[in-house]
Structure formats: structure tokens, C-alpha cells
N, C-alpha and C positions, 0 to 999 in steps of 0.2 A: 504494500500500500504506500502511496505517496501523497503527502499533504503539501500544498503550495499556496503561498500568498500571491494573489493576483496583482501584478504590477503593470501589466500591459493588457489592454482589452482587445480581444480577438473575436472573430466569428464563432469559433468553437466555444468560447466562454458564453457568448450571447445565446447560442443555441442550447447549451446546457442549462443555463438559468431559466430560459423559456420552458424547458422540459421539466425542471425541478419545482419551480414556483407553484404550479397547480397542485402539487402533492401536499403543499402547506394548507390547502383548503380552497374551496370554490370562491370564497370572498376575497382572496388575495389577487390583486391585479398583476398581470405580467408587466415587468418593467420594460420601458423602451430602451433603444440603443443609447439615447442621450441620458436616461436615468442611470444606466449602468456605468457610463463614462464618468458621470458626476460622482457616483459612489466610489469608483476606483481612484479617481483623482482628488477626493475630498480631503485627505490628510487626517481625517478623524475616524474613518471607517476602513475596516480591513475585510476584504472578501477572501475567504479561504475555500479552496476546492480540494476534493479528494479524488485521486485516481486509483483505480483498482484493476489488476493487482500491482501494477508498476507505474513508473513515471511516464511511460509512453502509452498508457492505457486510457480508455475513455473516462470522462468525469462521472463519478458515481455519487457525489454528494457535495454539499456546500454549507457554509456557515458565515454569518456576518458578525463582526465584533466592532462595536463603537466605543471609542475612548474619548473622553472629554473632561475638561477641567472645570471645577466649581470652587467656590471659596474654601471649602473644607477638604479639597484634595482632588485626586484623579479618580474618576468613576469609569466603569465599563459595563457594557450590557451586551449580551449575546442575543441575536435575532436570527430568525429564518434558518434554523438547523433542519436540514432535510437530506435524506438518502434515498436514491432511486430504489423502488421496490425490488428490483432484480439483484440488488447488492446488500440488502439488509441482513442483519445478524452476522456480520463479518468484522465488527469492531470499527467500522468507518466513522460513525457518529462519535464514538469514544475518542478516536484519534483526532478528529476535528476539534472536539472540546478540549483535549489536552493541549493542543497547539494554541488554541485561543487563550487558555489559562496561562500558558507560558508567555505569550505576547503581552497580556494584561499585567502580569507580574513584572516583566521587564520594563513596562511603561510606568511603573510605580502606582498602579491602581490598588486601592485598599480592599477590593473585592470585585466580584462580578455578579450582576443581576441578570435574571432571565425570567420569563413567564412560560408556562406550558399548560396546555389544556389538560385537565384531569383525566380525560378519556385516553390520552396518549400514555398508556401505562408503561410501555417499554422505555419511552423517553424519560418519564418521571423517575423510573427506577435507575436509569443511567445517571441522571443528575444527582440523585441521592448517593449513589455509589462513588461519585467523584468528590463528595464532600459538601455539595450544596445543601443548604438548610431551607426548609419550607418556612416562608415568612407569613405571619398573620398580619395582613395589612389590607387596606382598601385600595383596589386598583380602579383608576378612573381613566376615561377616554373621552375626548371632545372631538367629534367628527367635524372638522372645519369646512370641508367641501360642501356639505349639505346644509350648512347653517346660513340663514339669511342675515339676521341681525345679531351680532355678538356684542354684549355689553362692553363698552370701552372703559379703560382705566381713567380715573381722574374726574 
């Protein structure tokens, strides 16, 4: 297995992401070429891809790690972890997560956050096995694209 940090956007990466994103759920929109170019060039997000079984093999999975600074330190969050159905149960998600953990550690993050649907039993078991702890908190989301009038500050 080979895990790589995407530093150059290619047609292969685009096609792989287009194939993998729908596996995250029907509500997830496929990113455009421009969206992915911005992601890779952002400086705050890292797209990791997994190739199986070797470095010259097809892309079997992906993960995005966001790193950002706040007044209290460096934060990190893992998003969009997905492995192609054909390659599951081979340690690919674990290898992606371990790579993300190391990148966050090297960047000075004090921890990594992530969310996972409770129905994704295998994914939740993986996160717990890697040392993630379930947090008791309220999760909120404000859908900006569908809102007409959002109250303004001040």
C-alpha cells in the first residue's frame, strides 16, 4: 500500500475523487476541477490518496486533513475519509488516518477532530482503535447556500 500527499493535480486525481465522493453519501456534491485545484493549492488542506497494493496502483481511497491556527493553538480536522468498496478491509483507511495523524503532529496540532455517522460502524471502530475519544458535544451546521436572510452582526 502507498499513501501520498497530493501536491500536483492531475486527471487521475480528479477522476478518483469523482468516483470516491459519492461513496460518502448521496448528499455530498462532486467537486469541480476548480474546487479540487483550490483544495490542493490552499496551504491549509492536505488531500491524501491511497494506492493499493503499490505506488503505481490505482487510487483506492482518500482523506482530507485541514490544519488551521486559532488563538489557542493549531487545530486539525479530518474530513471525507473514504475507501472504494473493492478495496475495503485491507487497512487502507487505517493507513490514511495514521498518515494524517503524523502530519497533524508535525504541524504542532494539539489534537484532531472528526465526525462520523453512527451507522458507519467499521469507521467508528477504527477511530476508537486509533485512540480517538467520542466527545459529548452539540454539533451545529448552518447551510449558507439555502438561506435567504442571515442575521448580520452589529
